[in-house]
N, C-alpha and C positions, 0 to 999 in steps of 0.2 A: 551619190544618192539617186535612187530611181524608183519609179513606180510604173509597172507595165500592165498590159491586159492582153488576154487572148483574142483571137479573131472572133470567137463567139461573143464575147462581152462587147467588143467594138461594134459588131454588127447589131446587136441589141440596142446599144446606146445610140448609134447612128439612126436606126429606125425611129427611136423615141424622139430624138432631136428633130428629125424630118417631120414627124407627126405634130410636134409642138410648133414647128414653124420658125423657131429661132433658138439661139443659144450657142455659146462658145465651146462647150463640152460639159463634162460632169466633174463635180467636186467630190473628192474622197477625203473624209476627215474622220476624226474620232471625237467622242464626247464621253464624260463621266456618266456611267450608267451600269445598271445590273449588279449582280452579286459578285462579279469578278473585277469590276472596276471601270472597263472601257468598252464602248460599243462603236461600231462603224456607222458612218453617216454618209449618204449619197444624196446629192441634190444637183439640179441643173444650174449651170453658170451662164449668165448673160453678159457679165462684165468681169474681166480678170482684174484683181487688185495687183498693185505694184509689188507687194511682198510675196505674192503667190508663186509657187514653183509650177511650171507647166511641162508635163511629159506627154509625148505623143506616141500612140501605138496604133498601127493599122489605120492612120488617118483620123483618129479621134483623140482629142485632148482630155487628159486627166489632170485636174488642177488640185493642188494640195497646199494648205496654208503651212507656214513654217512650224507651228507648234505641233501639228498632227504628223508632219514628215518624220519627226524623231521616232514615232511609233509605227510608221508605215514604210520606212525605207526597205526596199527589196520586195515589197508586196506585188503579187500578180493578181489582178482582178479577172475572175472568169465568170461565165454565165453557163449554168448547167441545167439540164432537164433529166429528171429521174422519175419515170412513170408519169403521173399527172402533175407533178410538182416541177417548178422551175424557179430559178432565182440566182442571185449572184453568190459566188464563192470567193472567199478571200484567202489566198495562199500567202500568209505573212510569216516570214522566218523569225520574226521577233516575238511571236506569241509563246509564252511559257506555260499558260494554263487557260482553260475555258470553263465557264459555268456548265452545269449539266444540260441546260436547255439550249445552249449554243447562242444565246443573245449577247453575251459579253465575254471579254478576254482580259488577260493581264500580260504584262511584259516583264 
């Protein structure tokens, strides 16, 4: 099982952690939400829990709880800029469908 990130995502997260002045890495998880069932959650992590899975890409830690890992295994986190818009993109091979607005997905 693995979760990875691109260099662009790692650079963005690294800058955010440096600006924040603390943090072990970023937590990637899922929660029940939206019309398709699940939504991604990203948050800073100051302390890694014993049950967490830690993956490192380009020197940045991605921390995933065991319940979320089932839905996120094989996911690549990317950070993209398209015109004036920028944000994280989740390349998740487990997704079978997404809602029309792109806020939620199902597996």
